[in-house]
C-alpha positions as CSV (number, residue, x, y, z in Angstrom):
1,X,-0.2,-0.1,-0.2
2,X,1.1,3.4,-1.1
3,X,1.4,5.8,1.9
4,X,3.3,8.7,0.1
5,X,1.5,12.1,0.1
6,X,2.3,15.0,-2.1
7,X,2.7,18.4,-0.8
8,X,-1.0,19.7,-1.7
9,X,-2.3,17.0,0.6
10,X,0.6,17.8,3.5
11,X,-0.6,21.4,3.5
12,X,-4.6,20.2,3.6
13,X,-3.4,18.3,7.2
14,X,-1.9,21.0,8.6
15,X,-4.9,21.6,11.0
16,X,-4.8,18.0,11.8
17,X,-1.2,18.0,13.2
18,X,2.1,15.5,12.2
19,X,1.7,12.0,10.7
20,X,3.8,9.2,10.3
21,X,3.8,6.1,8.1
22,X,2.9,2.5,9.7
23,X,3.7,-0.6,8.2
24,X,1.4,-1.8,5.4
25,X,0.8,-5.2,6.9
26,X,-0.1,-3.8,10.3
27,X,-2.1,-1.1,9.3
28,X,-4.2,-2.8,7.0
29,X,-5.1,-5.6,9.5
30,X,-6.0,-2.9,12.1
31,X,-8.3,-0.9,9.7
32,X,-10.2,-4.4,8.6
33,X,-10.6,-5.4,12.2
34,X,-12.1,-2.4,13.1
35,X,-14.8,-2.1,10.3
36,X,-15.8,-5.5,10.9
37,X,-16.0,-4.7,14.8
38,X,-18.5,-1.4,13.5
39,X,-20.7,-3.7,11.6
40,X,-21.1,-6.4,14.5
41,X,-21.7,-4.1,17.2
42,X,-25.6,-3.4,18.6
43,X,-27.1,-0.4,19.0
44,X,-26.2,0.1,22.7
45,X,-22.9,-0.7,22.1
46,X,-22.5,1.0,18.9
47,X,-24.2,4.2,20.6
48,X,-21.5,3.7,23.1
49,X,-18.7,3.6,20.9
50,X,-19.7,6.9,19.0
51,X,-20.4,8.4,22.6
52,X,-16.7,7.6,23.6
53,X,-15.3,8.1,20.1
54,X,-16.5,11.7,19.8
55,X,-15.4,12.4,23.5
56,X,-11.9,10.8,22.8
57,X,-11.7,12.9,19.9
58,X,-12.5,16.5,21.4
59,X,-10.3,15.8,24.7
60,X,-7.7,13.2,23.9
61,X,-7.1,13.2,19.8
62,X,-5.0,16.2,19.7
63,X,-2.0,14.1,20.5
64,X,-2.5,11.7,17.8
65,X,-1.0,12.0,14.4
66,X,-3.1,14.1,11.6
67,X,-3.6,10.6,9.6
68,X,-4.5,8.9,12.8
69,X,-7.1,11.6,13.4
70,X,-8.5,11.7,10.0
71,X,-9.2,7.7,10.3
72,X,-10.8,8.2,13.6
73,X,-12.9,11.0,12.2
74,X,-14.1,8.4,9.2
75,X,-14.6,5.3,11.8
76,X,-16.9,7.9,14.0
77,X,-18.8,8.2,10.4
78,X,-19.1,4.7,9.8
79,X,-20.4,4.1,13.6
80,X,-23.0,6.7,13.3
81,X,-24.3,5.5,9.8
82,X,-24.5,2.1,11.5
83,X,-26.4,3.2,14.3
84,X,-28.9,5.4,12.3
85,X,-29.8,2.1,11.0
86,X,-29.9,0.1,14.0
87,X,-31.9,2.9,15.6
88,X,-34.8,2.8,12.8
89,X,-34.7,-1.2,13.7
90,X,-35.2,-0.5,17.6
91,X,-37.8,2.0,16.9
92,X,-39.8,-0.4,14.4
93,X,-39.3,-3.0,17.0
94,X,-40.8,-0.5,19.5
95,X,-43.9,-0.3,17.7
96,X,-44.2,-3.8,17.5
97,X,-44.0,-4.1,21.5
98,X,-40.5,-6.3,21.0
99,X,-37.6,-5.7,22.9
100,X,-34.7,-6.6,20.6
101,X,-32.1,-4.7,22.7
102,X,-31.9,-3.7,26.3
103,X,-31.2,0.3,26.6
104,X,-30.7,0.6,30.4
105,X,-30.7,3.6,32.3
106,X,-27.0,4.1,32.4
107,X,-27.3,4.3,28.5
108,X,-29.9,7.0,28.7
109,X,-28.2,9.2,31.0
110,X,-24.8,9.1,28.4
111,X,-27.3,9.7,25.5
112,X,-28.9,12.6,27.3
113,X,-25.2,14.3,27.6
114,X,-23.9,12.9,24.2
115,X,-21.0,15.2,23.0
116,X,-22.0,18.0,20.8
117,X,-20.8,18.2,17.6
118,X,-21.6,22.1,16.9
119,X,-18.4,24.2,18.4
120,X,-16.5,20.9,18.9
121,X,-12.9,20.7,18.2
122,X,-13.7,17.7,15.4
123,X,-15.8,20.5,13.7
124,X,-13.2,23.2,14.0
125,X,-10.8,20.8,12.5
126,X,-13.0,19.6,9.5
127,X,-14.0,23.4,8.8
128,X,-10.5,24.4,8.8
129,X,-9.5,23.6,5.1
130,X,-11.3,21.6,2.8
131,X,-9.2,18.4,1.9
132,X,-9.6,15.8,-0.6
133,X,-9.7,12.2,0.8
134,X,-8.5,10.9,-2.4
135,X,-4.9,12.3,-1.6
136,X,-4.8,10.2,1.7
137,X,-4.1,7.1,2.1
138,X,-7.2,6.1,4.3
139,X,-9.7,3.1,4.4
140,X,-13.5,4.4,4.1
141,X,-15.8,1.8,5.4
142,X,-18.1,0.4,2.6
143,X,-21.2,1.8,4.3
144,X,-20.3,5.4,3.8
145,X,-18.0,4.6,0.7
146,X,-19.2,7.0,-2.1
147,X,-20.7,9.9,0.0
148,X,-17.6,11.3,1.5
149,X,-15.1,13.1,-1.0
150,X,-13.4,15.7,1.2
151,X,-13.6,17.1,4.5
152,X,-16.4,19.2,4.0
153,X,-18.8,16.4,3.0
154,X,-17.3,14.8,6.5
155,X,-18.5,17.9,8.3
156,X,-22.0,17.7,6.7
157,X,-22.3,14.0,6.9
158,X,-21.7,14.4,11.1
159,X,-23.5,17.8,11.4
160,X,-26.9,16.2,9.8
161,X,-26.3,12.8,10.9
162,X,-26.0,13.8,14.5
163,X,-28.7,16.0,14.5
164,X,-31.1,12.5,13.1
165,X,-29.3,10.8,15.5
166,X,-30.4,13.1,18.2
167,X,-34.2,13.4,17.0
168,X,-34.5,9.7,16.7
169,X,-33.3,8.9,20.0
170,X,-35.9,11.4,21.5
171,X,-38.5,9.4,19.4
172,X,-37.3,6.0,20.8
173,X,-37.4,7.2,24.3
174,X,-40.7,8.3,24.3
175,X,-41.8,5.2,22.5
176,X,-40.1,3.3,25.3
177,X,-42.1,5.2,28.1
178,X,-45.6,4.1,26.5
179,X,-44.7,0.1,25.9
180,X,-47.0,-2.5,26.8
181,X,-46.1,-4.2,30.0
182,X,-45.7,-7.4,27.9
183,X,-42.0,-5.5,26.1
184,X,-40.8,-6.1,29.6
185,X,-42.0,-9.2,30.6
186,X,-40.9,-10.9,27.8
187,X,-37.0,-9.9,28.5
188,X,-38.2,-11.5,32.1
189,X,-39.0,-14.7,30.3
190,X,-36.3,-15.0,28.2
191,X,-33.7,-14.1,30.9
192,X,-35.3,-16.9,33.0
193,X,-34.6,-19.4,30.4
194,X,-30.9,-19.0,30.8
195,X,-30.5,-20.4,34.6
196,X,-31.2,-24.0,36.1
197,X,-33.8,-23.6,38.8
198,X,-34.1,-27.3,39.9
199,X,-32.9,-27.0,43.3
200,X,-35.7,-24.7,44.6
201,X,-38.3,-27.1,44.7
202,X,-35.7,-29.8,46.8
203,X,-35.1,-27.0,49.0
204,X,-38.8,-26.3,49.7
205,X,-39.6,-29.8,50.1
206,X,-36.5,-30.2,52.6
207,X,-38.1,-27.4,54.6
208,X,-41.6,-28.9,54.8
209,X,-39.8,-32.3,56.1
210,X,-38.8,-30.4,59.2
211,X,-42.2,-28.8,59.6
212,X,-44.2,-31.2,62.3
213,X,-47.5,-30.0,61.1
214,X,-48.3,-28.1,57.9
215,X,-50.5,-25.5,58.4
216,X,-51.4,-21.8,57.7
217,X,-48.9,-20.3,60.7
218,X,-45.8,-22.3,59.2
219,X,-46.5,-21.5,55.5
220,X,-47.0,-17.6,56.7
221,X,-43.8,-18.0,58.6
222,X,-41.7,-19.6,55.7
223,X,-43.4,-16.8,53.3
224,X,-41.8,-14.1,55.6
225,X,-38.5,-15.7,55.9
226,X,-38.5,-16.2,52.0
227,X,-38.8,-12.4,51.3
228,X,-36.4,-11.5,54.4
229,X,-33.9,-13.6,53.1
230,X,-33.7,-11.9,49.5
231,X,-34.1,-8.5,51.3
232,X,-31.1,-9.4,53.6
233,X,-29.1,-10.7,50.3
234,X,-29.5,-7.6,48.7
235,X,-32.1,-8.2,45.9
236,X,-33.0,-5.2,44.0
237,X,-29.7,-3.3,45.1
238,X,-29.8,-0.9,42.1
239,X,-33.2,0.5,43.0
240,X,-33.5,4.0,43.8
241,X,-34.0,4.8,47.6
242,X,-37.4,4.5,49.4
243,X,-39.4,7.7,49.9
244,X,-41.0,8.7,53.6
245,X,-44.3,7.4,52.2
246,X,-42.5,4.1,51.2
247,X,-41.1,3.4,54.8
248,X,-44.3,4.2,56.6
249,X,-45.9,1.2,54.6
250,X,-43.4,-1.2,56.1
251,X,-44.8,-2.5,59.2
252,X,-41.3,-3.7,60.7
253,X,-42.9,-5.3,63.7
254,X,-45.8,-7.4,62.1
255,X,-42.7,-9.0,60.1
256,X,-40.7,-9.6,62.7
257,X,-43.6,-11.6,64.5
258,X,-43.2,-14.5,61.7
259,X,-39.3,-14.3,61.9
260,X,-37.3,-16.5,64.1
261,X,-36.3,-14.7,67.4
262,X,-32.6,-14.8,66.5
263,X,-32.6,-13.4,62.6
264,X,-29.7,-11.2,62.1
265,X,-31.4,-8.1,60.4
266,X,-29.3,-5.8,58.3
267,X,-29.3,-2.2,59.9
268,X,-31.2,-1.0,57.2
269,X,-33.6,-3.8,56.7
270,X,-36.6,-1.6,56.7
271,X,-35.2,0.6,54.0
272,X,-34.5,-2.4,51.8
273,X,-38.1,-3.8,52.6
274,X,-39.8,-0.4,51.6
275,X,-37.7,-1.1,48.2
276,X,-38.4,-4.8,47.8
277,X,-42.3,-4.3,48.6
278,X,-43.1,-2.0,45.7
279,X,-41.9,-5.2,43.3
280,X,-44.6,-7.9,45.2
281,X,-48.2,-7.7,45.4
282,X,-50.5,-9.4,47.8
283,X,-53.7,-11.4,46.5
284,X,-55.5,-12.5,49.7
285,X,-52.6,-14.6,51.9
286,X,-50.8,-15.1,48.6
287,X,-47.7,-13.1,47.5
288,X,-46.4,-12.7,44.2
289,X,-43.8,-10.9,42.1
290,X,-44.9,-8.0,40.2
291,X,-43.3,-9.6,37.1
292,X,-44.1,-6.5,34.9
293,X,-42.7,-4.1,37.7
294,X,-39.6,-6.7,38.1
295,X,-39.0,-6.8,34.5
296,X,-38.9,-3.2,34.2
297,X,-36.0,-3.5,36.9
298,X,-34.1,-5.8,34.7
299,X,-34.3,-3.6,31.7
300,X,-33.4,-0.3,33.7
301,X,-30.4,-1.9,35.5
302,X,-29.8,-4.7,33.2
303,X,-26.1,-4.1,32.4
304,X,-25.4,-3.6,36.3
305,X,-26.8,-6.6,37.5
306,X,-24.9,-9.8,37.6
307,X,-25.9,-13.3,37.1
308,X,-26.2,-13.9,40.7
309,X,-28.9,-11.2,41.2
310,X,-30.9,-12.6,38.2
311,X,-31.0,-16.0,40.1
312,X,-31.9,-14.7,43.2
313,X,-35.2,-12.9,41.5
314,X,-36.2,-16.2,39.7
315,X,-35.7,-18.5,42.6
316,X,-37.8,-15.8,44.7
317,X,-40.5,-16.3,42.2
318,X,-40.6,-19.9,42.0
319,X,-40.2,-20.4,45.9
320,X,-43.1,-18.0,46.3
321,X,-45.2,-20.0,44.1
322,X,-44.5,-23.2,45.9
323,X,-45.4,-21.2,49.1
324,X,-48.6,-20.2,47.6
325,X,-49.6,-23.8,46.8
326,X,-49.4,-24.4,50.6
327,X,-51.0,-21.3,51.4
328,X,-54.0,-21.8,49.4
329,X,-54.4,-25.8,50.7
330,X,-54.0,-24.5,54.4
331,X,-56.1,-21.5,54.3
332,X,-58.8,-23.5,52.5
333,X,-58.6,-26.4,55.2
334,X,-58.2,-24.0,58.1
335,X,-61.5,-21.9,56.7
336,X,-63.2,-24.8,56.2
337,X,-62.8,-25.9,60.0
338,X,-63.3,-22.0,61.2
339,X,-66.8,-22.2,58.9
340,X,-67.9,-25.6,60.6
341,X,-66.9,-24.0,64.1
342,X,-68.9,-20.6,63.2
343,X,-71.9,-23.0,61.9
344,X,-71.6,-25.0,65.4
345,X,-71.5,-21.6,67.1
346,X,-74.8,-20.5,65.3
347,X,-76.5,-23.6,65.8
348,X,-75.9,-23.6,69.6
349,X,-76.9,-20.1,69.7
350,X,-80.1,-20.7,67.7
351,X,-80.8,-23.9,69.6
352,X,-79.8,-22.7,72.8
353,X,-82.4,-19.7,72.8
354,X,-85.2,-22.7,73.0
355,X,-83.7,-25.5,74.3
356,X,-82.7,-25.9,78.0
357,X,-80.2,-28.7,76.6
358,X,-78.5,-28.6,73.3
359,X,-76.6,-32.2,73.9
360,X,-76.3,-35.0,70.6
361,X,-78.5,-37.0,72.8
362,X,-81.5,-34.3,73.3
363,X,-80.6,-33.8,69.5
364,X,-81.3,-37.4,68.7
365,X,-84.1,-37.5,70.6
366,X,-85.6,-34.3,69.1
367,X,-84.8,-35.4,65.3
368,X,-86.9,-39.0,66.2
369,X,-89.9,-37.4,67.5
370,X,-90.3,-34.3,64.6
371,X,-89.7,-37.3,62.0
372,X,-92.2,-39.4,63.7
373,X,-95.0,-37.0,64.8
374,X,-94.5,-33.6,62.7
375,X,-96.0,-34.7,59.6
376,X,-96.0,-31.1,58.5
377,X,-98.7,-30.2,60.8
378,X,-99.0,-27.1,63.0
379,X,-101.4,-28.8,65.2
380,X,-98.9,-31.8,65.8
381,X,-96.0,-29.4,66.0
382,X,-97.6,-27.8,69.0
383,X,-98.2,-31.3,70.9
384,X,-94.8,-31.8,70.6
385,X,-93.8,-28.2,71.7
386,X,-96.1,-28.6,74.6
387,X,-94.3,-32.1,75.6
388,X,-91.1,-30.9,75.1
389,X,-92.0,-28.1,77.6
390,X,-93.7,-30.4,80.2
391,X,-90.4,-32.4,79.9
392,X,-88.3,-29.5,81.0
393,X,-86.6,-29.4,77.7
394,X,-87.7,-25.9,76.5
395,X,-87.2,-22.6,78.0
396,X,-90.5,-21.3,77.5
397,X,-93.9,-23.1,76.5
398,X,-95.3,-20.4,73.6
399,X,-91.9,-19.6,71.8
400,X,-93.3,-21.1,68.7
401,X,-91.0,-19.6,66.2
402,X,-87.9,-20.3,68.3
403,X,-88.7,-23.9,68.2
404,X,-89.1,-24.0,64.5
405,X,-85.9,-21.8,63.7
406,X,-84.2,-24.1,66.4
407,X,-85.7,-27.4,64.5
408,X,-84.5,-25.9,61.4
409,X,-81.1,-25.4,62.3
410,X,-81.0,-28.8,63.6
411,X,-82.0,-30.4,60.7
412,X,-85.4,-31.6,62.1
413,X,-87.8,-29.8,59.4
414,X,-87.0,-28.3,56.0
415,X,-85.7,-24.8,55.9
416,X,-89.1,-22.4,55.5
417,X,-89.1,-18.7,54.2
418,X,-90.6,-16.1,56.7
419,X,-94.1,-16.5,55.2
420,X,-94.1,-20.3,55.7
421,X,-92.9,-19.7,59.3
422,X,-95.8,-17.3,60.0
423,X,-98.3,-19.4,58.9
424,X,-97.2,-22.2,61.1
425,X,-96.5,-20.3,64.1
426,X,-99.9,-18.7,63.6
427,X,-101.6,-22.2,63.7
428,X,-99.7,-23.3,66.8
429,X,-100.8,-19.9,68.8
430,X,-104.4,-21.1,67.6
431,X,-104.0,-24.6,68.7
432,X,-102.1,-23.7,71.9
433,X,-105.0,-21.4,72.8
434,X,-107.5,-24.3,73.0
435,X,-105.1,-26.4,75.2
436,X,-105.1,-26.4,79.0
437,X,-102.3,-24.5,80.4
438,X,-101.6,-27.1,82.8
439,X,-99.3,-30.2,82.2
440,X,-100.8,-32.8,79.5
441,X,-100.8,-35.5,82.1
442,X,-103.6,-33.7,84.0
443,X,-105.4,-32.8,80.8
444,X,-109.2,-34.0,80.7
445,X,-108.8,-37.4,79.3
446,X,-112.4,-37.3,78.0
447,X,-112.2,-33.9,76.2
448,X,-108.2,-34.2,75.0
449,X,-108.1,-37.6,74.4
450,X,-106.2,-37.7,71.3
451,X,-104.1,-34.5,72.0
452,X,-103.3,-36.4,75.5
453,X,-102.4,-39.6,73.9
454,X,-100.3,-38.2,71.4
455,X,-98.3,-36.1,74.2
456,X,-98.0,-39.3,76.2
457,X,-96.5,-41.2,73.4
458,X,-93.8,-38.4,72.3
459,X,-93.1,-38.6,76.5
460,X,-92.3,-42.6,76.3
461,X,-89.9,-41.6,73.5
462,X,-88.1,-39.2,75.6
463,X,-87.6,-42.0,77.9
464,X,-87.0,-42.2,81.5
465,X,-84.0,-40.0,81.1
466,X,-85.8,-37.0,80.3
467,X,-88.6,-37.3,82.7
468,X,-92.1,-35.1,82.9
469,X,-91.4,-32.2,85.1
470,X,-94.0,-29.6,84.6
471,X,-92.4,-26.0,85.5
472,X,-94.2,-22.7,85.6
473,X,-94.2,-20.7,82.5
474,X,-91.8,-18.0,82.7
């Protein structure tokens, strides 16, 4: 490769400083590798390369030889051209809500402070004198070949290209603010595929073996400890510090109720909890990772995160999933037990308002008598009530409605609506008004033969344990 240049060409490089000639082989290989690297860069790396290339030129490149600086400038042009194309592709992907590349917070911080071209040393050097590139032995990348003939062309290309780049970056940033949450979740799911999470289930099963009785309280302790360990480990360490409002939402003492008494808390445990809780959400007693927020976090701090940080997040998600399964099972079982207890309390309250004794023995006797003698008749139910009262089973003699409700709760008679209850109580009140007020054994057998016989038969079913013992009405 001929690196000799004429005097006119040398004059054109006065403002670029001095230059020397490198060996043909090494220079050719260097430029070839540089061009290959430019074409292989993604948008983020390409933009970072452009950012630092411009900074280097404006602050450090004055120490380079002139031809090296010209070569550096052409490399900047090639990187710029590739980035414009990559940025178009990125914007199109945003329109499809597709994450083809992660542009993190660090990237945008740099882009918001992108080196200015106007007024820069680079611009001044390019405008100092227009020199033709044909006079210099420089390699021009294929992506810009044919567009740049002299330093004036380079100036126009950089000026217009950087303006276009900044405009498109603003569009990309605006679109990134408005993407659907699935944009980030896709990144989350793809990252999760990189890791082997096969150890989570065995670890959880080992914990289950250490629990004598798996119940809600034990699972709640495990749930709390799992999140606390993630917090203590330093999960989401790159997130912004919590606000005072965030701190107020952390009930530290309530958390510690479910923790081992000798657990060693970091000094800033509450602050860390305030950060982590923003990336979780509750559904009743079940705790989940907010995948959209967690994926947003990953996107924002992607290049600051280590694989260990990714792994701990995914392990937390899978562990909470296993805990939630047992939490649902334990909660449903215990709620069912509570419901049964609650129903038992209701039954005892309703029956206890009517009967003096609510034992299982009395229940069985009442069920047998009602099934045999009631037959849907208000008259028969009145005689049953009278007998029960005379055998000291009922608290009151004329509490017809209370008796009906007690029998419904006990399952002795079908559940009736309010109209049906009123109809039967009216019938009972009418029949009760026709009967003597003393005990059935004292009734005149000639007048009340049928009624007295029915009551006597019911009394026999009650047996010797529940004897006739007429009490004065309350």
